[in-house]
C-alpha positions, 0 to 999 in steps of 0.5 A, spaced: 966 869 467 969 875 468 972 875 475 974 883 474 966 885 474 964 887 481 957 884 479 961 877 479 965 878 485 959 881 489 955 875 487 961 870 489 962 873 495 955 873 497 954 866 495 960 864 500 957 868 505 950 865 505 953 858 505 957 859 511 951 862 514 948 855 513 954 851 515 954 856 522 947 854 523 948 847 522 954 847 527 949 850 532 943 846 531 944 842 538 943 849 542 936 850 540 930 846 543 929 840 540 922 842 537 925 847 533 931 844 530 927 842 524 927 849 523 934 851 523 936 845 519 931 847 514 934 854 514 941 852 513 939 848 507 935 854 504 941 859 505 945 854 502 940 854 496 940 861 496 948 861 496 948 857 490 943 861 486 948 867 487 953 863 484 948 861 478 947 869 478 954 871 477 956 870 470 949 872 468 950 880 468 944 881 472 940 877 466 937 872 470 933 866 467 926 865 470 928 858 474 933 862 478 928 868 480 924 862 482 929 859 486 931 866 489 923 867 491 922 860 493 928 860 498 926 867 500 919 865 502 921 859 505 926 863 510 920 868 512 915 862 513 921 859 518 922 865 521 915 866 523 915 858 525 921 860 529 918 866 532 912 863 535 907 864 530 903 859 534 904 863 540 902 870 537 909 873 538 910 873 530 907 880 530 913 884 532 917 890 528 922 885 526 917 880 523 914 886 519 920 889 517 922 883 514 916 882 510 916 889 508 923 888 505 921 881 502 915 884 498 919 890 496 925 885 493 920 881 490 917 887 486 924 889 484 925 882 482 919 882 478 920 889 475 927 887 473 925 881 470 919 884 466 923 890 463 929 885 462 925 880 458 922 886 454 929 888 451 932 881 450 
């Protein structure tokens, strides 16, 4: 792994940030209502997995394999689902500007990931 590469450094640092956020969530889990703690614990695991996916991505130079893309997409979908559960999908509070913005950003990211994978797979 080329540690002088900005791509590698960015992904390593990003992975550290995601794992740290997951740890932070776990340290704060008791401050949440008991019926929402499963959401916080699951989100912490999802953030850890996302951080690990960044560490797996770092040495690839942007040419990710399909399993890494699948991991990233499934973690992203899990986090969106958890956000909706936390925001109160059962209480009709989930349609707000933050939720819609998050969903739009996720769809854009999925489209960019698909486009990148498609164009990269075609050139390899």
